[in-house]
C-alpha positions in Angstrom: -75.4 14.8 78.9 -77.3 17.9 80.1 -79.1 17.8 83.5 -82.9 17.5 83.7 -83.0 21.1 84.8 -81.0 22.2 81.7 -83.2 20.1 79.4 -86.4 21.6 80.9 -85.0 25.2 80.5 -84.5 24.4 76.8 -88.1 23.2 76.6 -89.3 26.3 78.4 -87.3 28.8 76.4 -87.2 27.2 72.9 -89.9 24.6 72.9 -87.1 22.1 72.3 -88.8 18.9 71.4 -85.6 16.8 71.5 -84.9 17.9 75.1 -88.5 17.0 76.0 -88.2 13.6 74.4 -85.1 12.9 76.5 -86.9 13.9 79.7 -89.8 11.6 78.8 -87.5 8.7 78.0 -85.7 9.1 81.3 -88.7 9.6 83.6 -91.5 7.7 81.8 -91.2 4.4 83.7 -90.7 6.1 87.0 -93.8 8.2 86.6 -95.7 5.1 85.4 -94.7 3.2 88.5 -95.6 6.2 90.8 -99.1 6.5 89.4 -99.6 2.7 89.4 -98.4 2.5 93.0 -100.7 5.3 94.1 -103.9 4.3 92.1 -103.4 0.5 91.7 -104.6 0.2 88.2 -102.2 -0.4 85.3 -104.7 0.9 82.7 -105.3 4.1 84.6 -101.5 4.4 85.3 -100.7 4.3 81.6 -103.3 6.9 80.6 -102.5 9.2 83.5 -98.7 8.9 83.1 -99.2 10.1 79.5 -101.3 13.0 80.8 -98.4 13.9 83.2 -96.1 14.5 80.3 -98.8 16.4 78.3 -99.2 18.7 81.4 -95.4 19.0 81.7 -95.2 20.2 78.1 -98.1 22.6 78.6 -96.8 24.0 81.8 -93.1 24.4 80.7 -93.6 28.2 80.8 -94.1 28.0 84.5 -91.0 26.0 85.2 -88.4 27.7 87.4 -85.0 25.9 87.7 -84.7 26.8 91.4 -85.6 23.3 92.6 -85.0 19.9 91.1 -86.8 19.0 87.9 -88.3 15.9 89.6 -90.0 18.1 92.2 -91.8 19.9 89.3 -92.6 16.6 87.6 -93.9 14.8 90.7 -96.0 17.8 91.6 -97.8 17.4 88.3 -98.1 13.6 88.9 -99.4 14.1 92.4 -102.1 16.5 91.4 -103.3 14.3 88.6 -103.4 11.2 90.9 -105.4 13.1 93.6 -107.8 14.3 90.9 -108.3 10.8 89.6 -108.8 9.5 93.2 -111.4 12.2 93.9 -113.2 11.3 90.7 -113.3 7.6 91.5 -114.4 8.3 95.1 -112.5 5.2 96.2 -109.3 3.4 95.2 -109.5 0.8 92.5 -108.5 -2.8 93.3 -104.7 -3.3 93.7 -103.1 -5.5 91.1 -99.6 -7.1 90.8 -96.5 -5.0 91.0 -94.9 -7.3 88.4 -97.1 -5.9 85.6 -94.9 -2.8 85.3 -91.4 -3.2 83.9 -88.3 -2.0 85.6 -87.4 1.6 84.9 -84.3 3.6 84.6 -81.3 1.6 85.9 -80.3 2.9 89.3 -83.6 4.7 89.9 -85.6 3.2 92.7 -88.7 4.5 91.1 -88.5 2.1 88.3 -88.1 -1.1 90.3 -91.2 -3.1 91.0 -91.4 -4.7 94.4 -91.5 -8.2 92.8 -88.1 -7.6 91.2 -86.6 -6.0 94.3 -87.4 -9.0 96.6 -87.0 -11.8 94.1 -84.0 -14.1 94.5 -82.6 -15.0 91.0 -81.2 -18.3 92.5 -84.5 -19.1 94.3 -86.8 -21.9 93.5 -90.1 -21.4 91.7 -91.9 -21.8 95.1 -89.8 -19.0 96.6 -90.5 -16.8 93.6 -94.2 -17.4 94.0 -94.0 -16.5 97.7 -92.0 -13.4 96.9 -94.6 -12.4 94.3 -97.4 -13.0 96.8 -95.6 -10.9 99.4 -95.2 -8.1 96.9 -98.9 -8.2 96.2 -99.7 -8.1 99.9 -97.4 -5.1 100.4 -99.1 -3.3 97.4 -102.5 -4.1 98.9 -101.5 -2.7 102.3 -100.0 0.4 100.7 -103.2 0.9 98.8 -105.2 1.0 102.1 -103.2 3.9 103.4 -104.9 7.3 103.3 -103.9 9.3 100.2 -101.6 11.6 102.2 -99.7 8.8 103.9 -99.6 6.8 100.7 -98.1 9.7 98.7 -95.3 10.2 101.3 -94.6 6.4 101.6 -94.4 5.8 97.9 -92.3 8.9 97.1 -89.8 8.2 99.9 -89.6 4.4 99.8 -90.1 3.5 96.2 -88.9 6.7 94.4 -86.1 7.7 96.7 -87.2 11.3 97.2 -85.8 13.0 100.3 -88.2 14.5 102.9 -87.3 17.9 101.7 -88.2 17.0 98.1 -91.5 15.4 99.2 -92.3 18.5 101.2 -91.8 20.6 98.1 -94.0 18.4 96.1 -96.9 18.2 98.5 -96.3 21.8 99.9 -96.1 21.1 103.6 -93.4 21.3 106.3 -90.6 18.6 106.3 -91.8 17.7 109.8 -95.3 16.8 108.4 -93.6 14.6 105.8 -91.7 12.8 108.6 -94.8 12.4 110.7 -96.8 11.0 107.8 -94.0 8.6 106.9 -93.8 7.3 110.5 -97.6 6.8 110.6 -97.6 5.0 107.3 -94.8 2.6 108.4 -96.7 1.9 111.7 -99.9 1.2 109.8 -98.1 -1.1 107.3 -96.3 -3.0 110.0 -99.7 -3.6 111.7 -101.4 -4.7 108.5 -98.5 -7.0 107.5 -97.9 -8.4 110.9 -99.9 -11.6 110.2 -97.4 -12.4 107.4 -94.5 -12.8 109.8 -96.0 -15.7 111.6 
């Protein structure tokens, strides 16, 4: 199986539709989850994630395989999310993580919080508590500033390194680390009442 970078080079050089379809199949759910986690609306996430791949196809000529393909892809997703946020002037209400299906096996980006904290041997009451906790976490993440939210989502839910995030948001690695620390502190403060 060719790497993402090799597939994208085929798209760039030959307009290879099959290579593009493979990239969409592999990354669709992860991008859907990313947009959903950032904007909080399933309907918007579905529309915007399709737009991400339309933009990916349209900007294939600009792709340079010097960095990971996912950096290129998440940069497009980030820009569209920030544009959507600017248009709405405020974040839409946060919904349940459980609405989005799990993504690519082994990819953190495709695993909704509900699934990641759910105990398969647990009782219905425990499952309900886990779902409620996932919703509270989602709500708290949605209250972070866009800059802190982006860094938190990309590192915690999508497994991107600080270096990869720095490439996506075009800032120093130290800034990414600082934003992540701030996000974690704010989330701990907002979620503290749940501990008691």
